[in-house]
DRENNU-267772 format. One record per residue (C-alpha): residue number from 1; residue in one letter; x, y, z. Coordinates in Angstrom, 1 decimal. Layout:
<pts>
{pt NUM 'a' {X Y Z}}
...
</pts>
This chain:
<pts>
{pt 1 'm' {3.5 12.8 -8.7}}
{pt 2 'r' {1.6 15.2 -5.8}}
{pt 3 'e' {-1.7 15.1 -7.5}}
{pt 4 'l' {-1.9 11.4 -8.3}}
{pt 5 'v' {-1.0 10.6 -4.6}}
{pt 6 't' {-3.9 13.1 -3.4}}
{pt 7 'v' {-6.1 11.9 -5.9}}
{pt 8 's' {-5.3 8.0 -5.2}}
{pt 9 'l' {-5.8 8.5 -1.5}}
{pt 10 'a' {-8.9 10.8 -2.1}}
{pt 11 'r' {-10.3 7.6 -3.9}}
{pt 12 'l' {-9.2 5.4 -1.1}}
{pt 13 's' {-10.8 7.5 1.5}}
{pt 14 'e' {-14.3 7.4 -0.4}}
{pt 15 'l' {-14.1 3.4 0.2}}
{pt 16 's' {-13.1 4.3 3.8}}
{pt 17 'i' {-9.9 2.8 3.7}}
{pt 18 's' {-8.0 5.4 5.6}}
{pt 19 'k' {-3.9 6.8 5.4}}
{pt 20 'a' {-3.3 5.1 8.3}}
{pt 21 's' {-3.7 1.4 7.1}}
{pt 22 'v' {-2.1 2.0 3.8}}
{pt 23 'e' {0.5 3.2 5.7}}
{pt 24 'r' {0.7 0.3 7.5}}
{pt 25 'v' {0.3 -2.1 4.1}}
{pt 26 'l' {3.0 -0.2 2.4}}
{pt 27 'g' {5.4 0.1 5.6}}
{pt 28 'l' {5.5 3.6 6.0}}
{pt 29 's' {5.8 5.8 8.9}}
{pt 30 'q' {2.8 6.8 10.6}}
{pt 31 'g' {1.4 10.0 9.5}}
{pt 32 'y' {3.9 9.8 6.6}}
{pt 33 'l' {0.7 10.1 4.0}}
{pt 34 's' {-0.9 13.1 5.8}}
{pt 35 'h' {2.7 14.8 6.3}}
{pt 36 'l' {3.2 14.1 2.5}}
{pt 37 't' {-0.2 15.8 1.1}}
{pt 38 't' {-0.3 18.7 3.7}}
{pt 39 't' {2.7 20.5 3.9}}
{pt 40 'g' {4.3 20.2 -0.1}}
{pt 41 'd' {7.7 20.3 1.2}}
{pt 42 'k' {8.6 16.5 0.0}}
{pt 43 't' {7.8 14.9 -3.4}}
{pt 44 'p' {6.4 11.6 -3.3}}
{pt 45 's' {8.5 8.8 -5.3}}
{pt 46 'e' {6.9 7.5 -8.5}}
{pt 47 'a' {7.0 4.2 -6.9}}
{pt 48 'l' {4.6 5.4 -3.9}}
{pt 49 'a' {2.5 7.2 -6.6}}
{pt 50 's' {1.9 4.0 -8.8}}
{pt 51 'd' {1.5 1.9 -5.6}}
{pt 52 'l' {-1.1 4.1 -4.2}}
{pt 53 'a' {-2.8 4.7 -7.7}}
{pt 54 'l' {-3.0 0.8 -8.1}}
{pt 55 'l' {-4.2 0.8 -4.7}}
{pt 56 'a' {-6.7 3.1 -5.5}}
{pt 57 'q' {-7.6 1.3 -8.9}}
{pt 58 'd' {-8.1 -2.2 -6.7}}
{pt 59 'p' {-8.7 -1.9 -3.1}}
{pt 60 'q' {-8.7 -5.8 -2.8}}
{pt 61 'r' {-4.7 -5.4 -3.5}}
{pt 62 'i' {-4.5 -4.0 0.3}}
{pt 63 'r' {-5.7 -7.5 1.3}}
{pt 64 't' {-3.5 -9.6 -1.0}}
{pt 65 'i' {-0.7 -7.5 0.6}}
{pt 66 'e' {-1.4 -8.0 3.8}}
{pt 67 't' {-1.8 -11.6 3.3}}
{pt 68 'l' {1.4 -12.0 1.7}}
{pt 69 'w' {3.2 -10.2 4.6}}
{pt 70 'k' {2.1 -12.3 6.5}}
{pt 71 'k' {2.7 -15.4 5.2}}
{pt 72 'l' {6.6 -13.8 4.6}}
{pt 73 's' {6.4 -12.9 8.5}}
{pt 74 'g' {5.8 -16.2 9.6}}
{pt 75 's' {8.4 -17.7 12.4}}
{pt 76 'k' {9.8 -20.4 10.0}}
{pt 77 'p' {10.9 -19.7 6.2}}
{pt 78 'd' {8.8 -21.5 3.7}}
{pt 79 'p' {9.9 -20.1 0.2}}
{pt 80 'a' {7.8 -22.8 -1.1}}
{pt 81 'g' {4.6 -21.4 0.3}}
{pt 82 'v' {5.1 -18.4 -0.5}}
{pt 83 'l' {6.2 -19.0 -4.3}}
{pt 84 'g' {2.9 -21.2 -4.3}}
{pt 85 'w' {1.0 -18.4 -2.7}}
{pt 86 'l' {2.3 -15.9 -5.6}}
{pt 87 's' {1.6 -18.3 -8.5}}
{pt 88 't' {-2.0 -18.4 -7.3}}
{pt 89 'a' {-2.6 -15.0 -6.1}}
{pt 90 'a' {-2.7 -14.1 -10.3}}
</pts>
């Protein structure tokens, strides 16, 4: 898993996408990805490794996730709006 994370982060870095922005989008603690890749004392989860691989494969998904979180964090719950967004996002 660690190699997949390292390769995915390297690909995102080549595209000028920082670890900090990936951490923010995925809801990770600040510095977690750096710690994970430099210390080697933790094994990344399969879910995190696959999320990073998918983002590295299609970096536009970062914007998609940001848009989704903005819609979900609005002051007024709007399940119909979110479900409508999901059906058009595919």
